[in-house]
C-alpha positions in Angstrom: 113.2 72.6 81.7 115.2 70.0 83.5 117.4 72.1 85.8 116.1 70.4 88.9 115.8 66.8 87.7 116.8 64.6 90.6 116.2 67.3 93.2 113.9 66.8 96.2 111.9 69.8 97.4 109.5 70.6 100.3 107.3 73.7 100.0 105.4 74.5 103.2 101.9 75.9 103.1 101.4 75.0 99.5 97.8 74.0 99.0 96.9 77.2 97.2 98.1 80.6 96.0 101.8 81.4 95.9 102.8 78.1 97.6 101.0 76.0 95.1 102.5 77.9 92.2 106.0 77.4 93.7 105.5 73.7 94.1 104.3 73.4 90.5 107.2 75.5 89.1 109.7 73.3 90.8 108.0 70.2 89.5 107.9 71.6 86.0 111.7 71.9 86.2 112.1 68.2 87.2 112.0 68.2 91.0 110.1 65.7 93.1 108.0 67.9 95.4 106.3 67.5 98.8 104.0 70.1 100.2 102.4 70.8 103.6 99.0 72.1 104.3 97.0 72.9 107.4 93.3 72.2 106.6 92.8 72.2 102.8 93.3 68.4 102.2 91.3 68.5 98.9 93.2 71.5 97.6 96.5 69.8 98.6 95.5 66.7 96.7 94.9 68.8 93.6 98.3 70.3 93.9 99.9 66.8 94.2 98.0 65.7 91.1 99.3 68.7 89.2 102.9 67.9 90.4 102.6 64.3 89.3 101.3 65.3 85.9 104.8 66.7 85.3 106.1 63.2 85.5 107.6 63.6 89.0 106.7 62.5 92.5 104.4 64.5 94.6 103.4 64.2 98.3 101.3 66.2 100.8 101.6 66.2 104.5 99.2 67.8 107.0 101.0 70.1 109.4 99.9 73.1 111.5 102.8 75.5 111.2 102.0 76.8 114.7 102.8 73.4 116.1 106.6 72.8 116.6 106.2 69.0 116.7 104.2 69.0 113.4 106.7 71.3 111.7 109.6 68.9 112.5 107.6 65.8 111.7 106.5 67.2 108.3 110.1 67.9 107.3 111.3 64.4 108.4 108.3 62.8 106.7 108.9 64.7 103.4 112.6 63.7 103.4 111.7 60.1 104.0 109.1 60.0 101.2 111.4 61.9 98.8 114.5 59.9 99.7 116.3 63.0 100.9 115.9 66.8 100.7 117.7 69.3 98.5 115.3 72.3 98.6 113.3 73.8 101.4 110.9 76.6 100.7 109.5 78.2 103.8 106.2 79.6 102.4 103.7 78.9 105.2 102.5 82.1 106.8 99.5 83.9 108.2 98.3 87.5 108.0 96.6 89.3 110.8 96.1 93.1 110.6 95.4 95.3 113.6 96.8 98.3 115.4 99.4 97.8 118.1 96.9 99.3 120.6 94.2 96.8 119.7 96.0 93.6 118.7 95.1 90.7 121.0 97.9 88.6 122.6 96.8 85.4 120.9 97.1 87.2 117.5 100.6 88.4 118.3 101.6 84.9 119.4 100.1 83.3 116.3 102.0 85.7 114.0 105.3 85.0 115.8 104.7 81.2 115.9 103.9 80.8 112.3 105.8 83.5 110.5 109.1 83.4 112.5 109.3 80.3 114.7 108.1 77.9 112.0 110.7 78.8 109.3 113.4 78.5 112.0 112.2 75.0 113.1 111.7 73.8 109.5 115.2 74.9 108.5 116.6 73.3 111.7 114.8 70.0 110.8 116.0 70.2 107.2 119.7 70.8 107.9 120.5 67.2 108.6 118.9 66.1 105.3 120.3 68.8 103.1 123.4 67.9 101.1 126.0 69.9 99.2 124.3 72.3 96.7 121.1 72.5 98.8 118.8 75.5 98.9 116.8 77.2 101.7 114.4 79.8 100.3 112.1 81.9 102.4 109.0 83.8 101.3 108.7 87.2 103.0 106.9 90.4 102.0 107.9 93.6 100.3 105.9 95.3 103.0 108.7 94.5 105.4 110.7 97.3 103.7 107.8 99.7 103.2 105.0 99.7 105.8 101.8 101.3 104.4 99.0 102.1 106.9 98.8 101.5 110.6 97.4 98.0 111.0 100.2 95.8 109.6 103.0 96.6 112.0 103.3 93.2 113.7 102.8 91.2 110.5 105.5 93.1 108.7 107.8 92.9 111.7 107.6 89.1 111.5 108.5 89.3 107.8 111.4 91.7 108.4 112.8 89.2 111.0 113.4 86.9 108.0 116.0 89.3 106.7 118.4 88.5 109.7 117.5 84.9 109.7 118.3 84.5 106.0 121.6 86.3 106.2 122.7 84.5 109.4 121.7 81.0 108.0 123.5 81.8 104.8 126.7 82.3 106.8 126.1 79.1 108.8 125.4 76.9 105.8 127.7 78.5 103.3 130.7 76.2 104.1 128.4 73.2 103.2 127.7 74.8 99.8 124.0 75.4 100.8 122.5 78.8 99.7 119.9 80.6 101.7 117.8 83.4 100.2 114.6 85.3 100.7 111.9 86.3 98.1 109.7 89.2 99.0 106.4 89.4 97.0 104.6 92.6 96.6 100.9 92.8 95.9 100.1 89.4 94.4 96.8 88.2 93.0 95.6 85.5 95.4 92.4 84.8 97.3 93.9 86.6 100.3 94.6 89.8 98.3 92.7 89.7 95.0 93.5 92.1 92.2 89.9 93.2 92.2 89.7 93.6 95.9 88.6 96.6 98.0 92.1 98.0 98.4 93.6 96.8 95.1 93.5 100.2 93.3 95.3 101.8 96.2 98.0 99.2 96.1 98.4 99.5 92.4 98.9 103.2 92.8 102.0 102.5 94.8 103.6 100.2 92.3 105.7 101.7 89.4 104.6 98.9 87.1 101.0 99.6 88.0 99.9 96.0 88.2 99.5 93.2 90.7 101.9 90.3 90.4 100.7 86.7 89.8 101.7 83.7 91.9 103.7 82.4 88.9 105.9 85.5 89.1 107.0 84.7 92.7 107.3 81.0 91.7 109.7 81.9 88.8 112.0 83.7 91.2 112.0 80.8 93.6 112.7 78.3 90.8 115.6 80.4 89.7 117.1 80.6 93.2 116.7 76.8 93.4 118.5 76.2 90.1 122.2 75.7 89.5 122.3 79.1 87.8 121.9 80.7 91.2 124.8 78.8 92.9 126.7 82.0 93.7 123.7 83.8 95.2 123.2 83.6 98.9 122.0 85.8 101.7 120.1 87.9 99.2 116.6 89.5 99.6 114.9 89.5 96.2 111.8 91.7 95.7 109.2 90.6 93.3 107.1 93.7 93.8 106.7 95.5 90.5 109.1 98.2 91.7 107.3 99.0 95.0 110.5 99.3 97.0 112.6 101.2 94.4 
């Protein structure tokens, strides 16, 4: 379990849920890990403690992903604390559901700012720090390929934009031996979408495996893409969705 020993990783939006699971999975494989959080300082501190229990370094930086200055600062601060940067995981995102007819302008702006602009700016800030063999991994949504219902259009649009961003950045950074990939979770048991929630049975009915995923399932995919075993994989969209998009 030492594939990532000596690597330095930043996971955005990682005080809980999928982000926290990703941070811990990278630490378990030997990486030093920094995370960002917006408001949950206590939860972020717990994640850092769990990282450090793996015998590696852990750091947390407050950053509002809707704030361009904060996004760049958090990447630079993480690189300084870690002594460099090898892995960037763009996990921070927000979810707002509403119909196109009723969605407020501020909600549209928030989705665009956090889910599209923030990953771009974080990658832009990370590029000077990334060295040969680096990794940029985005977290999207399987719903970008299969929209169900009539209230998720703008949210899933922001996630589908990550397809083009991933493929284009993979082209740009490939000559430097830096891979860029996108992981798309399906229904995953988090506090935002619990497996015993109001709409959980309906979601399970769409999934061939018939079950929700767990944050560790997404984290395992990210840890693999961050590892040397994935050195020839770039520009790929990997679904972790129980077969939803088959």
